[in-house]
C-alpha positions in Angstrom: -7.5 0.0 -5.3 -6.1 -0.5 -1.7 -8.1 -1.0 1.5 -6.9 -1.4 5.1 -9.5 -3.2 7.0 -9.6 -3.2 10.6 -12.1 -5.3 12.9 -13.2 -2.7 15.4 -15.5 -2.6 18.7 -16.1 1.1 17.6 -14.7 3.9 15.2 -15.6 7.4 14.5 -14.4 10.4 12.2 -14.3 13.8 13.3 -13.8 16.9 11.4 -13.4 20.4 13.0 -14.3 18.8 16.3 -17.6 17.5 15.1 -18.6 13.8 14.8 -19.3 13.1 11.1 -19.7 9.3 11.5 -19.6 6.7 14.2 -20.1 2.9 14.3 -20.1 0.2 17.0 -18.9 -3.3 16.2 -17.8 -3.9 12.8 -15.3 -2.9 10.2 -13.4 0.4 9.6 -12.0 0.5 6.1 -9.4 3.3 5.0 -9.6 3.2 1.1 -7.1 4.4 -1.4 -8.0 4.9 -5.0 -5.1 5.3 -7.8 -5.1 6.3 -11.4 -6.8 3.7 -13.7 -9.1 2.2 -10.7 -12.5 1.3 -11.9 -15.8 0.6 -10.6 -15.4 -3.2 -11.2 -12.5 -2.9 -8.8 -14.7 -1.2 -6.2 -17.3 -3.8 -6.6 -14.9 -6.6 -6.2 -13.3 -5.0 -3.0 -16.5 -4.1 -1.3 -17.9 -7.8 -1.8 -14.5 -9.1 -0.6 -14.5 -6.9 2.6 -18.2 -7.8 3.5 -17.6 -11.6 3.1 -14.1 -11.7 5.0 -14.6 -14.2 7.7 -12.7 -12.2 10.4 -15.4 -12.3 13.4 -15.0 -15.2 15.7 -17.5 -17.9 16.6 -18.2 -19.5 20.2 -15.1 -21.7 19.6 -13.1 -18.4 19.0 -12.4 -19.2 15.3 -12.7 -16.6 12.6 -15.6 -18.0 11.0 -18.1 -15.0 10.6 -18.1 -12.1 8.5 -19.5 -8.6 9.2 -22.8 -9.4 7.5 -23.0 -12.5 9.7 -22.6 -10.4 12.7 -24.8 -7.5 11.6 -21.9 -5.2 12.2 -21.5 -1.8 10.5 -18.9 -0.4 8.0 -17.1 2.7 8.2 -15.4 3.8 5.0 -12.6 6.5 5.0 -11.0 7.8 2.0 -7.2 7.9 2.4 -5.2 8.8 -0.6 -2.0 8.4 1.4 -2.3 4.8 1.0 -0.6 5.1 -2.4 2.1 7.2 -1.1 5.5 6.1 -2.5 8.4 6.3 -0.1 11.2 4.2 -1.8 13.0 7.4 -2.8 13.7 10.2 -0.2 11.8 10.9 2.8 8.8 12.8 1.4 6.1 10.6 0.2 5.3 11.0 -3.5 1.5 10.7 -4.6 2.0 10.2 -8.3 -0.2 7.1 -8.3 -3.1 8.7 -6.6 -6.3 9.2 -8.6 -7.5 12.7 -9.4 -9.8 13.9 -6.7 -13.0 13.8 -8.8 -12.3 10.2 -10.0 -11.6 9.2 -6.4 -14.6 10.8 -4.9 -16.8 9.1 -7.4 -15.2 5.8 -6.8 -15.2 6.4 -3.0 -19.0 7.2 -3.2 -19.6 4.0 -5.3 -17.8 2.1 -2.3 -20.2 3.4 0.0 -23.2 2.6 -2.3 -22.0 -0.9 -2.9 -21.5 -1.6 0.8 -24.9 -0.3 1.6 -26.6 -2.7 -1.2 -24.7 -5.6 0.2 -26.6 -5.0 3.3 -24.3 -3.4 5.8 -25.3 -0.3 7.6 -22.4 1.8 6.0 -21.0 5.3 7.0 -18.2 7.3 5.6 -15.8 10.2 6.4 -15.8 13.5 4.5 -13.9 13.5 1.3 -10.9 15.8 1.2 -11.2 16.9 4.6 -8.7 16.8 7.5 -10.2 14.2 9.5 -9.5 12.6 13.0 -10.2 8.9 12.9 -10.7 7.2 16.3 -10.9 3.4 16.7 -10.8 0.6 19.2 -9.2 -2.2 17.2 -10.6 -5.7 17.9 -8.0 -8.3 18.2 -6.2 -6.4 16.8 -7.3 -7.8 13.4 -6.0 -5.6 10.3 -5.8 -6.7 6.9 -4.5 -5.1 3.6 -6.5 -5.8 0.4 -5.5 -5.0 -3.0 -8.0 -5.2 -5.7 -7.0 -7.0 -9.0 -6.5 -5.1 -11.9 
């Protein structure tokens, strides 16, 4: 499981011109699910994201987590995070989990994030979405769950 985590001042998801979700300060997570990923990996990843100390304290040091700052979490499913581009110019998505598996793990990620105490919102699974964000920093991390 792979996540691109961005510290944001605000972020939103639109589908067909309508707002599906929006948040103020917090984290935007783009979540990719590949074949063989498990609920244990989702749990590890969501706990890791919630605990990341990437928000600044009064001394401008990254000492606070999104939980500490009472920020929000927007999670967007993005299968293209597992696009393989080493051969040719068209990405291959062979590693991507089947939609029914990916949807279940994505929904589990939303549930776990909420259970951890974060106001959590999602995109619309398998929809053509427009994601807008104001990256804060910018701070962007790529996380990969252990197998």
